[in-house]
VEXFI-861641 format. One record per atom (N, C-alpha, C, O): residue in one letter; x, y, z. Coordinates in pm, whole numbers, plus 50000, padded with zeros to 5 digits. Example, Ala and Ser with C-alpha at 12.3 -4.5 7.8 and 13.67 -1.06 7.14 Angstrom:
<kevos>
a513194943150780
a512304955050780
a513204967050780
a514244966850846
s512854977550708
s513674989450714
s512905000350787
s513415011450804
</kevos>
This chain:
<kevos>
m496904729647302
m496664745647384
m497854745247494
m498244736447570
l498134754347477
l499454762847618
l499074758647697
l497924759347740
r500034752647737
r499664750147960
r499814760548080
r500794757648149
l499534765048098
l499694775248214
l500204765648339
l499884754348376
s501164775748389
s501684766448520
s500394769448615
s499464777448628
p500994756748678
p499454762348860
p499524770548930
p498534774048995
r500414774948938
r500954789548983
r499714800748943
r499024804949037
v499474804748828
v498854812948812
v497014806248868
v496104813048917
a497004795748846
a495624789848947
a495324792149105
a494244790749162
r497014797549178
r496854798549244
r496894811149340
r497184811749460
i496304826049203
i496364839649208
i494884842049205
i494554837849094
a493744846849270
a493004848949287
a492164865949226
a492574877249252
p490914862149139
p491214877349069
p490974886349155
p490544883349266
f491274902149106
f491314908749195
f490324917549203
f490354928649149
y489114911649291
y487674919849306
y487314934249306
y486254940349293
a488164936449319
a488294953249348
a488004959349240
a487344969649231
m488504952949151
m488464963248968
m486804952648899
m486154957748808
e486354938548958
e485474937848908
e484104946648953
e483194948148871
v484004952149089
v483724964649157
v483544973449067
v482364975649038
v484624981548993
v485014994048921
v484384990648816
v483735000048771
k484274977948737
k483744979448585
k482114977948596
k481244977948509
q482084977048710
q480194978348758
q479834993048762
q478834999248727
a481064996548819
a480655017248816
a480575018248695
a479655019148615
a482025017948689
a481945021248513
a481035019448424
a480705028148343
a480315003248433
a478955005648324
a478335013348369
a478365022648289
l477465017248491
l476265022948510
l477185040648494
l476415050248488
q478355043148490
q478495054748439
q477765061948313
q477115072148291
a478345048948232
a478695048748096
a477175052848077
a476835062048003
a476095043548167
a474485042048090
a473985063148194
a472935069448203
g475195065648235
g474755083048311
g474185078548433
g473225083848489
r474645071348462
r474575071248660
r476275084848694
r477455085648659
d475445091148767
d476965096348898
d476885087849010
d475995085749091
i478155082948994
i478975074749089
i480045080149181
i481015085849131
v479915078549326
v481025084849419
v482025075549439
v481795068949541
q483085072349378
q484295067449377
q484735066449565
q485325074449637
m484125052949595
m485035053649732
m485925036849738
m485995028649829
s486395036749627
s486945020449593
s488255020549565
s488885013149640
i489175028349452
i490515025849413
i491185039849529
i491015051649560
g492085026949557
g492955035049604
g494285043149550
g495435039949579
e493915053949470
e494505061249381
e494515071549435
e494125066449540
p494655088449477
p494695097449565
p494275105749427
p494705102549316
d493565114449443
d492995121549347
d493565136649313
d493075144849236
f494815137949397
f495755141749356
f496685138449282
f496935126549300
t497465143949191
t498235139649041
t499785147849111
t500005153249219
a500405146049018
a501865145549050
a501605164149057
a500625169549006
i502845172549141
i502895183149088
i503075192249006
i503075188848888
p503235203549033
p503895211748897
p505285211548837
p505565213448719
a506215208548950
a507525212648970
a508155198248888
a509165199448819
v507345182448905
v507355173148867
v507405170348746
v508035161848683
v506615178748717
v506065179848589
v506925184348488
v507305178748385
e507135193648528
e508445204348439
e509035198948429
e509315197348310
a509985189348540
a511185182748593
a511055169348434
a511955165848359
l509935166148434
l510005153848326
l510165161948194
l510515154848100
e509965176548163
e509395180348025
e510865184147977
e511225182147862
r511495188648054
r512915189348048
r513325181748063
r513685178747950
t513655174248125
t514355156848057
t514035151847985
t514715141747963
a512725154347885
a512485143847799
a513085155447665
a513775151147573
r512645172147678
r513575179247578
r515125179147615
r515765182347515
e515735177247698
e517285177247697
e517575162747661
e518715158247670
g516505155247619
g517195140847530
g517955133047621
g518925126347583
r517405133647797
r518225123247885
r517455109947919
r517195103848023
t517235108347800
t515865091047762
t516525077447751
t515945068347693
q517895075647814
q518535064247742
q518825058247951
q518775064248058
y519125043047904
y518925032148010
y519575041348117
y520125052148096
t519385034548241
t520135039848364
t520805031648436
t520625020348393
e521625031748545
e521905018048679
e521065015648688
e520155023148722
a520945002448659
a519644996848750
a518834997748836
a517614998148824
v519844998448984
v519955004749095
v518985017649062
v518005018449137
g519125028348956
g518155038648944
g519785049849014
g520675046149091
i519525067848926
i519955076948905
i520825079249078
i520275079149188
a521955080749053
a522805084449193
a522005097749245
a522105097949368
p520945113349179
p520845119349276
p519075118549325
p518495124549416
l518545108649225
l517475104549359
l517715093549445
l517235094649558
r518385082449416
r519185077849568
r519895086249680
r520055083149798
e520355098949605
e520455105249738
e519475113449809
e519355115549930
a518905116949725
a517275123749723
a516845116049846
a517065119549962
i516295106949812
i515735102349878
i516485092050040
i515715085950114
a517995092450066
a518185091850178
a518535098550221
a519365096550310
g517985115550173
g517875131050234
g516995127950270
g517255129550389
f515405122050268
f514185124350309
f514175120850430
f513865127550528
y514685104550422
y515085096050553
y515335103750678
y514645104750780
q516595109350644
q517325115450745
q516615130950825
q516955133150942
t515695140450757
t515285153150770
t514045144950809
t514205141450926
r512745139850755
r511925135750780
r511855123950937
r511485126551051
f512325112150881
f512145104950998
f513325102451121
f513055098351234
g514575105551075
g515375105651180
g516285100051173
g517165101651258
v516435091051067
v517135081051062
v518345077650977
v517705078950873
g519485074650936
g520455078550828
g520355063150743
g520065052050788
v520605066050641
v520955055550518
v521775058950434
v522065070550404
d522265047650382
d523865052450265
d522735050250157
d521745042950158
p523235059150063
p522155059549931
p522755045749896
p521975036949932
s523645041749851
s524225027949808
s523095020149855
s522735011949770
r522545019949941
r521605007550006
r520075007149900
r519404996949884
i519775021049838
i518905023249802
i519105012949620
i520035010349544
i517565010349626
i516985005649501
i515855013349430
i514675010149444
v516235022549363
v514755021449277
v514305018049154
v514625019349036
t513215011849240
t512004999849153
t510765005049046
t510485017049051
a510034996648954
a509185002948932
a508115000048960
a507314991148933
g508215014349059
g506735007649132
g507525001049265
g508634995849273
a506005004649419
a506924992549475
a506224978549436
a506354970049523
s505574974949333
s504924965049309
s506434959249283
s506804949549350
g507114963749207
g508624961249130
g509454960049242
g510514953849246
a508954965849326
a510454962949432
a510044950149517
a510864942349566
l509034949249525
l508104934549601
l508864923649525
l509704916049574
l508354924149369
l508744915549320
l510214910949338
l510524899249359
l511284923449327
l512114919249332
l512584914949456
l513164904049458
a512454921149559
a512854910849730
a512194901449697
a512934891549696
c510894898149660
c510874880349686
c511074872949571
c510574861849554
a511994880149470
a512854868849391
a514074867049423
a514654856549396
a514754878849495
a515954876549589
a515924866849764
a516864863749836
l514964865449774
l514614860549897
l513794848949924
l513914841950025
i513104847349848
i512254833849823
i512584822049773
i512654824549652
d512814811449787
d512534796149794
d511624790349682
d510464794449685
t511914782249591
t510594779049617
t509094767449704
t508904755549677
g508664771849757
g507664764649835
g507654769049980
g506854766050069
a508914778349983
a508894787650149
a507954792450158
a507424796750056
q507264794250295
q506574796950327
q506714815150380
q507864817850415
v505994823850387
v506094838750398
v504374840650517
v503244838950471
l504654844050654
l503614843750716
l503424863950636
l504224871750585
m501794864450673
m501514876950625
m500154881650723
m499854871550787
p499634887850742
p498294897950767
p496954891050696
p496594890750578
d496524887050788
d494874886150696
d493974894850818
d493724891050932
p493534909550742
p493464907950615
p494634920050523
p494464931450566
t495644919450417
t496294917150419
t496154925550217
t495304920450144
y496904935450169
y496334940949997
y496654922349921
y497574914449941
p495654921749850
p496064910849757
p497374911249685
p498064901149677
a497694920949640
a498604916849562
a499904914449578
a500724910049498
n500074919749754
n500954911949828
n501564902549846
n502714898949872
r499864895949816
r500294879949854
r500664871349741
r501624863649747
h499714873049611
h500434871249523
h501394872349417
h501524866549309
i502204884049497
i503574886149432
i504734872249509
i505754866949463
v503974870149640
v504624857649749
v505294848849598
v506384846949544
t503044843549565
t502784832649519
t503624832849362
t504344823849319
a503314845149295
a504254841649157
a505824844049186
a506564846049090
a506124843949263
a507544839749304
a508034826349336
a509184822249348
g506524818649350
g507024807249353
g507044802049593
g507104791449654
g506984812349624
g506664807849839
g504774806249795
g504074808149696
e504624802149924
e503234799450028
e502894812150069
e503674814450162
p502204821250054
p501414832850161
p500434821850246
p499804812450197
v500514825950381
v500154820550517
v499774831450587
v500344837850675
l498514832850523
l497554844150611
l497064838050708
l496304828350716
v497874848750828
v497194851251008
v496514855851043
v496564867951063
p495444847551070
p494694860151085
p494204872051197
p493414869251287
a494834887451178
a494864893851241
a493114900051281
a492224899851197
g492934904151399
g491464910051416
g492014923151514
g493114925651563
p490494931251517
p491014946151569
p491924943551709
p492754951951743
a491734933351773
a492724933751881
a494004936251864
a494744943451932
d494494923351674
d495844932051680
d496284940851556
d497194939651475
r495014952451578
r495514962851487
r495024960051370
r495004969851295
f494484947351311
f494914941251191
f496144937851159
f496194934051042
q497334937351221
q498594938051187
q498824921851232
q498064914851299
l500124918451172
l501084909751229
l501754912151367
l501664923651411
a502324904151431
a502194903851594
a503474891351608
a503764881351542
a504194899751763
a505334891851787
a504664873051777
a505124862851725
e503374876051858
e503094864251886
e502604855951827
e502274844651863
h502464863051689
h501324850951531
h503054846351484
h503104835351429
v504034851551497
v505004842751432
v505614833251563
v506284823251534
r505454835451657
r505664822651779
r504944812651729
r505604802551704
r503704812251705
r502654808551636
r502694797151510
r502414785351487
h503024804651470
h502874799451261
h504174799051260
h504654790351187
w504734804351306
w506634793051244
w506824782151211
w506844775251312
t507034775151105
t507324763551029
t508634762651020
t509444771751034
p508884748550989
p510784753150922
p510894754550775
p511944753950709
r509324757050717
r509194753350616
r509094774850551
r509024780050440
t509134780350685
t508904795750709
t510274802250666
t511344798250711
a510154814150560
a510874819750540
a511504836450619
a512614839650661
g510384842950614
g509994855150607
g508664856850665
g507894848150705
v508464874750662
v506784882950705
v507274894050630
v508314900650619
v506104893750582
v505794905350512
v504894911950561
v503924905450599
v504874927250580
v503684935950674
v503594950750627
v504684955950599
a502524958150614
a502684965350589
a501524977850669
a500294978650675
s502894988050733
s502314999050776
s502715017750781
s503695025350788
p501425018050774
p500535019850758
p499965009850645
p500575007250541
s498285002650691
s498354988450576
s497094996550506
s496405005550555
n497014990150370
n496074987250291
n495374970850313
n496154961350312
p494204969050327
p493334976550345
p492544983850461
p491484989850443
t493234982550593
t492734990750698
t493095003550771
t492615009550867
g494195005450681
g494735019950756
g495785024350861
g496675032250892
t494945012050895
t496225008151095
t497275005551065
t497404997950970
s498805012051150
s499855009551153
s500285000651240
s499324996151302
i501664994451287
i501874984351391
i502764994751461
i503485001151385
a502844997951598
a503125008951648
a504715003151683
a504724990951695
p505685007851695
p507295007251715
p507584999651783
p508494992351746
t506894996751939
t507594983751998
t506844973451915
t507544966451843
a505864971851914
a505364961951849
a506014953151753
a506144941051772
l506464959751643
l507604960651520
l508824954351589
l509114942551574
a509584963551674
a510254957551674
a510594942751730
a511434934951686
e509494940651865
e509414925451889
e508834923351787
e509884928451747
l508214920951697
l507944912051585
l509474908051485
l509744896851442
a510274920251467
a510664917651375
a512304906951466
a513194901951397
e512284906351569
e513364902751717
e513064887051667
e513854880751598
e511414880551727
e511154874251687
e511834868051525
e512884861751516
v511174870851440
v511534866351317
v513414867251340
v513724855351344
r514444873651352
r515834871951378
r515944863951475
r517104864251516
r515224855951541
r515404845651596
r515944833851521
r517034828151532
r515224832051464
r514474821451326
r515464823751178
r515544817451073
q516044834551224
q517084835851092
q516364838550954
q516954837350846
g514944842650967
g514404848650816
g514274861950806
g514904868850887
f513594867250725
f513684882850637
f512624889350689
f511794880550713
v512164900450721
v510974909450727
v511414922550632
v512384930050644
i510184922250519
i509654931850421
i508644940950507
i507614936150554
v509024955350526
v507844969250583
v507654972350478
v508624975950411
d506194972250414
d505944979550306
d505074988850341
d503854988950359
e506415001050351
e506165012050349
e505215027150262
e505325039050290
i504665023150194
i503645029650063
i503475040050155
i504145050350165
y502275035350240
y501945051950314
y502065053450422
y501105052850498
l503295055950464
l504155059850588
l504045078350564
l504045086550656
g503985080650455
g504425094050458
g503025103450457
g503015115650472
l501585093250430
l500395097150474
l499765089450647
l498745082950666
s500745093150738
s500135091650911
s500015101950957
s500685112150941
y499365100551002
y498415112251125
y498365112151230
y497645121351271
e498895104451332
e498725100251447
e500165105151468
e500765108051364
g501175107451640
g502505105951704
g503475104051549
g503335106051428
d504385099551632
d505105100851533
d505545095651429
d506165085551461
r505555098051271
r506715092651161
r507425085051148
r508455089451096
r507465066151185
r509025060951230
r508805053751113
r507945044951117
s509595056450978
s510325042550964
s511075029551014
s511955030751100
a510835020350976
a511225007851078
a512675005550991
a513204994450988
l513105014450938
l515075015050893
l515335022051007
l516465026951009
a514375024651140
a514775025851242
a515555015851331
a516465018851408
l514965002051303
l514844989151382
l515854983451360
l516124976951460
g517064981151235
g517854978051223
g518424976651085
g517534972051014
d519694978751007
d519764973450864
d519464960250769
d519604957050651
d518864953250921
d518574936450835
d517204936950742
d516914927950663
l516284950350768
l515094949350690
l514964950350588
l516024948450527
v513774953550501
v514014951050339
v512514958350349
v511354954350356
i513304973150343
i511794984250324
i510874984550162
i511694989050082
v510264983150127
v509054988250009
v508905004750016
v508605010550120
n509145010949899
n508365021149966
n507935028649787
n508635025149692
s506945036849769
s506765043849614
s506235055949607
s505505059749699
f506575067249456
f506415073149514
f504745076649451
f504335087549411
s503965063149459
s502115067949408
s501635074049512
s501275085849504
k501575068549602
k500705075749766
k501125093849785
k500635104149738
y502215091049872
y502185104549945
y503005112549821
y503245124649826
f503345104949723
f503805116749653
f502815118049504
f503205124949409
h501885112449502
h500735110249404
h501625111349248
h501865122749207
m502025100949177
m501935095649119
m502305080049074
m503275072449062
t500805080549055
t500775060349040
t501075059848936
t502155053948944
g500835062948788
g501305056948697
g502735058848651
g503355054148556
w503065067248748
w505015068448687
w505395054648729
w506465050648684
r504895048848785
r505535038948788
r506875039048869
r507935036548813
l506805041948995
l508785043049018
l508405039849196
l507315042549245
g509315034849258
g509215031549362
g510675022349420
g511555017449350
w510575022249540
w512525020849587
w512525010849665
w511395007949707
l513465003649705
l514004991849852
l514695001549904
l514735012949856
v515364997450018
v515895000950068
v516904987750166
v516724985050285
v517604983250103
v517854966150165
v519574964850250
v520454972250204
p519814958750330
p520574955050395
p521934951950324
p521994943150238
p523174960350368
p524084962950316
p525014950550220
p525614951450113
q524754938050324
q525594924450224
q524874918850115
q525064907750064
l523674931450072
l522344925449973
l522694929649886
l522644922249788
v523224943449867
v522944951049758
v523364943949605
v522814948949507
s524134934749586
s525254932649470
s524524923449438
s524854916949338
a523404919949506
a522724910849516
a521404909549410
a521134903649305
f520544921649538
f519284927749445
f520234939949299
f519734950749267
e520854937449270
e521164947449190
e521794942949028
e521974947448915
k522024927249133
k522144919948925
k520924914048896
k520744912148776
l519634908949003
l518574902349008
l518274923648917
l518264924948795
a518184929448962
a517644942848879
a517884947048680
a517294950648579
q518884944048722
q519834947148559
q519084932648503
q518384935348405
n519054918748538
n518574912648442
n516644910248441
n516094902648361
l515944918348542
l514534916948507
l514434927848459
l513684926248362
v514834942948468
v514424953848467
v515074961748368
v514504971348315
i516534957248333
i517234969248337
i517384978048390
i518534979948429
c516334988348424
c516214996348503
c514945000348469
c514294996348372
p514545009548568
p513405020148633
p513125030748448
p513765031348343
s511775037348503
s511725044048375
s513215057348388
s513845057948493
t513515065148288
t514605073848295
t513905088648370
t514125095048473
l512705090148223
l512265100448265
l511485099648401
l511435111448437
a510865092348490
a510545091248600
a511155097348717
a510715106048792
q512065092248719
q513805090348761
q514085106348819
q514155111248933
h514195111748684
h514725129148679
h513695133048761
h513735136948878
a512725131348686
a511475138048740
a511165140348849
a510525150348883
a511745127648952
a511115122049141
a512435129749176
a512685129749297
v513485137349083
v514275141349235
v513515155949316
v513375159249434
a513115162649170
a511695175049225
a510735172549355
a510155181149421
c510725158649373
c509625153849474
c509795162049646
c509015167449725
f511925157849641
f512385166449758
f512915178249777
f513885179349851
d512365188949715
d512475205149733
d511715208549834
d510565204449850
r512135214149887
r511815221650018
r509915226249961
r508965220750015
e509785234149879
e508815238049830
e507605226349828
e506495226149880
s508535214549724
s507435208249711
s506985195349806
s506145187349766
l507345194649879
l507305190950035
l506035197850123
l505115193450192
e506495210750082
e505735219250163
e503905208650129
e503135204350215
i503785207749989
i502685209149888
i502335191049950
i501305186249998
f503325186549929
f502695175549992
f502005170650142
f501275161150171
e502465179250202
e502235176550412
e500915184750340
e499905178250364
a500585197650257
a499165205450311
a498125193450221
a496925193050251
r498715183650105
r498035174050099
r497125162550171
r495945159150166
r498545157350257
r498345149250367
r497085153450474
r496055147250503
e497555165550515
e496095175250595
e494755175650516
e493805175050593
a494405176450389
a493925174750343
a492555153950357
a491395150050365
f493995149350349
f493545133650383
f492825135050511
f491605135350527
r493965136150624
r493495139850761
r491875145550738
r490895138350760
q491815154250708
q490545164950761
q489355152450668
q488345154850734
r489165147850624
r488675140850573
r488285126750634
r487245123050687
r489515119950609
r489365110750766
r488395113250864
r487335107250885
d489115126750947
d488305133151096
d486305132551057
d485495127251133
y485905139750913
y485105143450824
y484655127450874
y484495126150996
l484525120250823
l484085106150768
l483845096650915
l482885089550944
l484995099150986
l484565089651052
l483165087951194
l482645077351228
p482795104751264
p481475105551319
p480425100851213
p479565092551240
e480565107151083
e479095102751008
e479045084551040
e478055078351079
f480305079251011
f480765062350967
f479605056151080
f478755047551057
e479875063951216
e479435055951368
e477745065551386
e476915063151474
r477625075551286
r476375073651264
r474965066151233
r473755065651258
l476245059951147
l475515052751045
l475355038151057
l474845029450986
g475885038451157
g475955023351202
g476945012551133
g476805000351120
l478095021851091
l478975016650983
l480195013451126
l480625024351163
r480655004751188
r481455004051257
r483154998951264
r483684987951245
v483755013251301
v484875009651249
v485515005151393
v485485013051487
p486054992851405
p486494988351548
p488104992051556
p488554991651670
v488924995151463
v490125007451479
v490595017051464
v491735014851423
k490405027951472
k490795040351449
k491935042551313
k493135044051332
p491375042451197
p493005043351100
p493605055951169
p493035065651219
d495285052251153
d496005064051176
d496935064651026
d497875072751025
g496765058450932
g497165065250818
g496845059250641
g495975050650628
a497585064350514
a496505062250471
a495505067650424
a495145078750462
f494785059750321
f493575066950266
f492175058050302
f491125061950252
y492155046850383
y491315033950355
y490545039050522
y491105047250595
i489195032150560
i488745034350662
i487735017250628
i486735013350568
y488435013850683
y487964993050694
y486634996550830
y486785000050947
s485494993950758
s483944994050851
s483934981350839
s484604975850752
d483044973550941
d481974962350929
d480694965950952
d480184972451043
v480104958750819
v479014967750807
v477884954150817
v477004950950737
s478284947750945
s477314933050859
s475614936651003
s474794928351043
a475724953051042
a474504954851098
a473784957050981
a472594955851011
h473924960050845
h473374962750775
h472874954750623
h472084958250535
a474164936650648
a473704931250587
a474474922050576
a475664923550606
p473974910450532
p474674897750583
p475504893050550
p475564880850565
d476674900550483
d478124898950374
d478464909650353
d477574918050336
s479524912850349
s480234927250239
s479754927250087
s479444936850016
a479784912450056
a479764914949920
a478294925349862
a478224935849798
s477304916549919
s475964917549906
s476004935949984
s475084943349950
f476704939650049
f476324948850132
f476954958550005
f476344968750034
a477644961849902
a478884971149787
a478404966549727
a479264968149641
t477584960349671
t476654961249544
t475274966849567
t474784973849478
r474464963949702
r473724971649715
r474244988249702
r473974996949620
l475134988149824
l475545008449756
l475555012749695
l475055023849683
l476565001749558
l476585003349442
l475455012949330
l475485023049260
h474284999449378
h473495002649253
h472095012149291
h471295018549223
e472225009549434
e470925019049558
e471035034049520
e470195042849500
a472635033449515
a472865047849599
a473935055849568
a474445065349627
g474225048849437
g475855052549367
g476555055149415
g476945066849416
v477135045049484
v478245046849547
v479195034749614
v478845027349706
c480625034749535
c481455023949482
c481685019849630
c481175026549719
v482325010649654
v483895002449776
v483634989049756
v483004982249675
v484204987649837
v485504973949744
v485084967149920
v485264971250035
p484424954049854
p484144940949995
p485354934350066
p486264932949984
g485634930250173
g486474927050207
g487244907950138
g487974899850194
l486844907850054
l486404899449971
l488014897149977
l488514887150029
d488614905449929
d489714909449821
d490764905149875
d491774900049826
f490214909550072
f491954909450186
f492074899550221
f493174900950275
g491744886750241
g492194874450262
g490764866750340
g489654870850306
a490834858950412
a489614847250500
a488964851350590
a487754849250601
a489724858650678
a489554861550821
a488694873650864
a488894885350896
d487344862950847
d485934878850902
d485684882350752
d484584879150707
t486584888650667
t486564896250563
t485364897050561
t484914908250586
g484304885350531
g483144888350505
g482174895550564
g481064899150526
s482774897150662
s481704914250733
s482434932350716
s481874942450759
y483614931850651
y483774944150616
y483724949550457
y483094943050374
v484324960350424
v484064966550355
v485324976950387
v485544982950493
r486154977150250
r486864989150288
r486385004050173
r486145004150053
f486405014350270
f486445025450231
f487585038750182
f488345043650265
s487555042550064
s488545051950018
s488055060750022
s486845062850013
y489195070550040
y488355084650045
y489875093449990
y490385104250020
a490205083349905
a490855098749830
a490575100149649
a490915098149532
t489335107049786
t488515119849658
t488185133449786
t488495135649903
d487475139349694
d487685152049739
d486285150349856
d485305142949859
l486785161149942
l485595160450040
l483855163450001
l482825157350032
a484125175749921
a482145171349846
a481755160049814
a480745156249873
r482385150849714
r482035139049737
r482075131349796
r481095123949787
l483065127549886
l482205123350040
l480865133850117
l479745130950159
q481155138850113
q479865141250161
q478605135050092
q477715128450146
e478725138149973
e477815132249870
e477655121649944
e476685119450016
a478545115249929
a478265096349984
a477875096550110
a477065088150151
v478315104550179
v477365103250364
v476075103750296
v475445093450274
a475565117450255
a473815117350226
a473315105850143
a472175102450174
r473805099750055
r473755087950005
r473255076250086
r472205069850092
m474715075750160
m474325059950239
m473345057750360
m472765047850403
s473405074050408
s472265085150498
s470755077250468
s470225069150544
k470105082650312
k469555080750279
k468595065850249
k467375064050255
l469755056550215
l469505041250184
l469575032750299
l469125021250290
l470035036550399
l470735028750539
l469565034850654
l469455030350768
g468505048950582
g467755049250657
g467855056750783
g466955054050863
t468665064750821
t469555073150890
t469795083350860
t470815087750912
a468965093550754
a469185112250721
a468045112450819
a466975107450853
t469345125150848
t468885135250932
t467645153350888
t467345161150979
</kevos>
């Protein structure tokens, strides 16, 4: 029998997928299930992107591209940073990748030595820490509660940095909490890491879906940060598997070498299609969809308060609400199971996202249309005894 690498045992199952399997079985048996579990927009690729894909295929432009991505797409992404976030970036620093996961894999391969520790907030998106593990590193989850907006802070770096620590990975806005790091707090965190000659990786895949104040990219904090982004969330292209990195100028050649050897290139068809995302008309559609997500959030938050589903930190981005359900159940897993089987509403218990009080929290996704969310609230009201 073949022997697996020990690192496989250090990667936990993705429990959200198990919940989804249960929901699928109930649906197959005829139950109507409202999905508030998966972090996938109900919106899909816009017509201009689909048309660009079809045109590229008809023209036969399907060969390998440069490992770092086609120039028109890298230039369009750089232009987006300038017009949307007010920060300039040389297109040569942009590495197009096979999704945000591919971007983080590349970054970890470039920056993490075997056994190096990487600080991350607890709670955090599970794949991020597992990618660190797969790269030979050791994720160190630092408890970050409501007082920290569930985010890593400079004080955490000061307290938890050791001789084995190589850097930090943060996400703003975050999955599972939908909370962002204030620009001043992120700047302070980055400075603490710089003093220790470590790296800062900032996952900004939900930055386009920010609802409060100015949307600011961490790029504005200096060209030594590594930025991860994706076409999956704001641009609604999940299955297209396309993302990008912005890397420090002096590391471009190293990242290119790794990309050449590990992935050859991202999907050629997806790259050519994605250029259409940055047309003015396309961006207007994405902004209208962002507003639809905001309206869903603003509908749910007061309803959750009425239901006794405490939300200790208002989410200001993404499409998640991280709710304390301890008033209704001894643990989040039993709450999620009851909600699924008795009310037909599928959510994700906090178990996936770390160990720091995650037994009390559930992640609700509002990446589904408002009418279905209203149905979910009605069902939860009935189950929790708050129906009016």
